[in-house]
C-alpha positions in Angstrom: 93.9 22.1 92.5 96.8 24.5 93.2 100.3 23.1 92.5 102.7 22.8 95.4 105.8 25.1 95.1 109.0 23.3 94.3 111.2 22.4 97.3 113.8 24.9 95.9 111.2 27.6 95.9 110.3 26.7 99.5 114.0 27.0 100.5 114.2 30.4 98.8 111.1 31.6 100.5 112.5 30.6 103.9 115.7 32.5 103.1 113.8 35.5 102.0 111.6 35.4 105.1 114.6 35.4 107.4 116.1 38.3 105.5 112.8 40.2 106.0 113.0 39.5 109.7 110.2 37.0 109.9 110.3 34.3 112.6 110.9 30.6 112.1 107.5 30.0 113.6 105.9 31.9 110.7 106.6 29.0 108.3 103.4 28.9 106.2 103.6 25.1 105.4 102.0 22.3 107.4 104.3 20.5 109.9 105.9 17.3 108.7 105.8 18.2 105.0 108.8 18.5 102.7 107.7 22.1 102.0 107.8 22.9 105.8 111.2 21.3 106.1 112.7 23.1 103.1 111.3 26.5 104.2 112.8 26.0 107.6 116.1 24.9 106.1 116.2 28.1 104.0 115.4 30.2 107.0 118.1 28.5 109.1 120.7 28.7 106.3 121.0 32.4 106.9 121.4 32.0 110.7 124.8 32.0 112.4 124.9 30.6 115.9 127.0 32.6 118.4 128.6 30.9 121.3 125.7 32.1 123.5 122.9 30.9 121.3 121.0 27.8 122.4 119.8 25.8 119.3 117.3 23.9 121.6 115.4 27.1 122.1 114.6 27.2 118.4 113.0 23.8 118.3 109.2 23.4 118.0 108.0 22.4 121.4 105.9 19.3 121.9 102.3 20.2 121.9 102.8 23.0 119.4 100.2 23.3 116.6 100.7 23.9 113.0 98.9 26.7 111.0 95.8 24.5 110.8 95.7 24.0 114.5 96.8 20.3 114.4 98.8 19.1 117.3 102.5 18.3 116.7 102.9 15.6 119.3 105.7 13.6 117.7 103.3 10.6 117.4 104.0 10.1 113.7 102.4 11.6 110.6 99.3 13.8 110.9 96.5 12.3 108.9 94.1 14.6 107.1 
């Protein structure tokens, strides 16, 4: 069974992805996992909001799916 990357590695991967111009939606980790959260935190850590930026526009919209096609409906944890 493959080992999960450390949360520090996920954060660094997110930072690197942002530096490479990848989008926040390209997070490779399943929603609602610590790895997804840390990758996104790394990506966002390199982002400076301007006065005109709308942080709400960056949120995952209800009904969005993760990379496995599972619905992110804010109904609690996704069971496997």
